[in-house]
C-alpha positions in Angstrom: -1.6 10.1 -27.3 -0.3 7.5 -25.0 -1.8 4.1 -24.3 -2.8 3.4 -20.7 -4.2 0.2 -19.1 -7.0 1.2 -16.8 -8.6 -1.1 -14.3 -12.1 -0.2 -13.3 -13.9 -1.9 -10.4 -17.5 -1.4 -9.6 -20.9 -3.0 -9.4 -23.3 -3.9 -12.1 -27.0 -4.4 -11.6 -28.5 -7.1 -13.8 -31.8 -5.6 -14.8 -33.4 -8.9 -15.8 -32.6 -10.7 -12.5 -32.6 -7.7 -10.2 -29.2 -8.7 -8.8 -26.0 -6.8 -8.1 -22.6 -8.2 -8.8 -19.1 -6.8 -8.3 -17.2 -6.5 -11.6 -13.6 -5.6 -12.5 -12.4 -5.0 -16.1 -9.2 -3.7 -17.6 -9.4 -1.4 -20.7 -6.6 -0.2 -23.0 -7.2 3.5 -23.5 -5.4 6.0 -25.7 -5.4 9.4 -23.8 -3.3 12.5 -23.3 -2.7 11.7 -19.7 -3.6 9.4 -16.8 -6.5 11.5 -15.6 -8.2 11.4 -19.0 -7.5 7.7 -19.2 -9.3 7.1 -15.9 -12.3 9.1 -17.1 -12.4 7.2 -20.4 -12.1 3.9 -18.5 -15.1 4.7 -16.4 -17.1 5.6 -19.5 -16.1 2.3 -21.1 -17.1 0.4 -18.0 -20.6 1.9 -18.2 -20.8 1.1 -21.9 -19.7 -2.5 -21.3 -22.4 -2.9 -18.6 -25.1 -1.6 -21.0 -23.9 -4.0 -23.7 -24.5 -6.8 -21.2 -27.9 -5.4 -20.4 -26.8 -4.3 -16.9 -26.6 -0.9 -15.2 -23.2 0.3 -13.9 -24.0 1.7 -10.4 -22.3 4.9 -9.3 -19.2 4.7 -7.2 -16.8 2.7 -9.4 -13.1 3.0 -8.9 -10.6 3.4 -11.7 -6.8 3.2 -11.6 -4.1 3.4 -14.2 -2.0 0.2 -14.1 1.8 0.5 -14.4 3.9 -2.1 -16.2 4.1 -5.3 -14.2 0.6 -5.0 -12.7 
């Protein structure tokens, strides 16, 4: 498996305050290819939102970063 840096941008809804906030996070993902890395990044983004007691809204964007980005 290859390591990929995946940048995921989306919106989190804070359930306690009923507010939406844009959020961008970069994850280091081990995956067999860039498509699988993007999928894993989106899943991690949702998990991170839940950990912070937020809800990741649908429609996030994920991209694999190349060296230098």
